[in-house]
C-alpha positions as CSV (number, residue, x, y, z in Angstrom):
1,M,25.2,39.2,-40.4
2,K,21.5,38.2,-41.2
3,K,22.6,34.6,-41.7
4,L,24.5,34.6,-38.4
5,M,21.4,36.0,-36.6
6,L,19.1,33.4,-38.3
7,Y,21.5,30.6,-37.3
8,F,21.6,31.8,-33.7
9,V,17.7,32.0,-33.5
10,I,17.3,28.5,-35.0
11,S,20.0,26.9,-33.0
12,S,18.7,28.3,-29.7
13,T,15.0,27.6,-30.4
14,I,15.1,24.1,-31.9
15,P,17.1,22.4,-29.1
16,G,14.7,23.9,-26.5
17,K,11.7,22.6,-28.4
18,L,13.3,19.1,-28.7
19,M,14.2,19.1,-25.0
20,S,10.7,20.1,-23.9
21,Q,9.2,17.4,-26.1
22,T,11.7,14.8,-24.7
23,T,11.0,15.9,-21.1
24,T,7.2,15.7,-21.6
25,K,7.4,12.3,-23.1
26,S,9.8,10.8,-20.5
27,A,7.8,12.4,-17.7
28,A,4.7,10.6,-18.9
29,G,6.6,7.3,-19.1
30,N,7.8,7.7,-15.5
31,K,4.3,7.8,-13.9
32,P,2.9,4.7,-12.2
33,T,0.3,2.9,-14.3
34,I,-2.4,0.4,-13.6
35,A,-0.7,-1.9,-16.1
36,V,2.4,-2.0,-13.9
37,L,0.3,-2.8,-10.8
38,D,-1.7,-5.5,-12.6
39,G,1.5,-7.0,-14.0
40,F,3.0,-7.0,-10.5
41,A,-0.1,-8.7,-9.1
42,N,-0.2,-11.2,-11.9
43,A,3.5,-12.0,-11.4
44,F,2.7,-12.7,-7.7
45,N,-0.1,-15.0,-8.6
46,A,2.1,-16.8,-11.0
47,H,4.8,-17.2,-8.2
48,N,7.3,-15.6,-10.5
49,A,9.8,-13.7,-8.3
50,D,12.0,-12.7,-11.2
51,K,9.0,-11.1,-12.9
52,I,7.9,-9.4,-9.7
53,V,11.3,-7.7,-9.2
54,S,11.4,-6.7,-12.9
55,Y,8.7,-4.1,-12.0
56,M,10.9,-2.7,-9.2
57,T,14.0,-0.4,-9.1
58,D,17.4,-1.9,-8.4
59,D,17.4,-0.3,-4.9
60,C,13.8,-1.3,-4.2
61,I,12.4,-1.6,-0.7
62,F,9.8,-4.1,0.5
63,E,8.4,-3.4,4.0
64,A,6.5,-6.6,4.9
65,S,3.4,-6.4,7.1
66,A,4.9,-8.8,9.6
67,G,8.3,-9.5,11.1
68,P,10.6,-8.8,14.0
69,D,10.7,-5.0,13.6
70,V,7.9,-2.6,14.6
71,D,7.1,-1.8,11.0
72,G,7.5,-5.4,9.8
73,E,10.6,-6.9,8.2
74,K,12.4,-4.7,5.7
75,F,14.0,-6.1,2.5
76,V,16.3,-3.8,0.5
77,G,17.5,-4.4,-3.1
78,K,16.2,-6.7,-5.8
79,E,18.0,-9.8,-4.5
80,A,16.6,-9.5,-0.9
81,V,13.2,-8.6,-2.2
82,K,13.2,-11.5,-4.6
83,K,14.2,-13.9,-1.9
84,S,11.4,-12.6,0.4
85,F,8.8,-13.5,-2.3
86,E,10.4,-16.9,-2.9
87,D,10.1,-17.5,0.8
88,I,6.4,-16.5,0.7
89,F,5.8,-19.0,-2.1
90,K,7.7,-21.7,-0.2
91,N,5.6,-21.1,3.0
92,Y,2.3,-20.7,1.0
93,P,2.6,-22.9,-2.1
94,D,-0.9,-21.8,-3.3
95,A,-0.5,-18.1,-2.4
96,K,-2.8,-15.7,-4.3
97,W,-3.9,-12.1,-4.3
98,I,-7.6,-12.3,-5.0
99,N,-9.4,-9.3,-6.7
100,P,-6.6,-6.7,-6.5
101,H,-7.9,-3.1,-6.9
102,H,-5.5,-0.3,-7.6
103,F,-5.5,3.5,-7.6
104,I,-2.8,6.1,-8.3
105,S,-2.1,9.6,-7.1
106,G,1.1,11.3,-8.4
107,N,4.0,8.9,-7.8
108,R,2.1,6.9,-5.2
109,A,-0.3,4.0,-5.7
110,V,-2.4,1.7,-3.6
111,S,-3.4,-1.9,-4.2
112,E,-6.1,-3.5,-2.1
113,W,-6.3,-7.3,-2.1
114,T,-7.2,-10.4,-0.3
115,F,-4.4,-12.8,0.3
116,T,-5.2,-16.5,0.4
117,G,-2.8,-19.4,1.0
118,T,-2.3,-22.7,2.7
119,K,0.5,-23.3,5.2
120,P,2.6,-26.5,4.9
121,D,0.7,-27.8,8.0
122,G,-2.6,-27.6,6.1
123,N,-4.0,-24.5,7.8
124,K,-5.5,-22.0,5.4
125,V,-4.9,-18.2,5.7
126,E,-7.1,-15.4,4.3
127,V,-6.3,-11.8,5.1
128,T,-7.4,-8.5,3.6
129,G,-4.7,-6.0,3.0
130,C,-3.2,-3.3,1.0
131,D,0.1,-2.2,-0.4
132,L,1.3,1.4,-0.5
133,F,3.7,1.9,-3.4
134,T,6.1,4.7,-4.2
135,F,7.2,4.8,-7.8
136,R,10.4,6.2,-9.3
137,N,11.1,6.3,-13.0
138,G,8.0,4.3,-13.7
139,K,9.0,1.4,-11.5
140,I,8.2,0.4,-7.9
141,Y,10.7,1.8,-5.5
142,I,8.9,1.1,-2.2
143,K,6.2,-1.6,-1.5
144,N,4.9,-1.1,2.0
145,S,2.4,-3.8,3.0
146,Y,-0.4,-3.7,5.5
147,R,-2.9,-6.4,6.5
148,K,-5.8,-7.2,8.8
149,N,-4.9,-10.3,10.8
150,R,-7.5,-13.1,11.0
151,P,-7.3,-16.3,12.9
152,P,-6.1,-19.3,10.8
153,I,-8.8,-21.4,9.1
154,P,-8.4,-24.9,10.5
155,K,-7.6,-27.6,7.9
156,S,-10.6,-29.6,6.9
């Protein structure tokens, strides 16, 4: 009977301890990190749409700061989001996020940046903006973009 009781105590205690350690470890791995935000910005600056979406969930959402809808154009899913970035790089062959700064609170994050780029017609664009991110399982689920519009800089 003592062996049976000892077995019961051990078998009910050890799995609980293992579960709590696993949960704690995975919860820490699910939080947004500055490294993910920096990697995302670096992938943008490298014009690497595949790398950009590698930081995002399969069902990700990108809410652009401009577009036909009141809240800007909305892209859903990795393929649609990837194509939206490819289109940005096509329209602005030298697109860059200058000096991105990030901060995180819970599963949300903010990146402030200055976007610079040159349109195919030679006009330069420079806007200050920010992205509001929602993370899920350590990846970007929603990227909601905002910007301050400025007039185009005439080509020189």
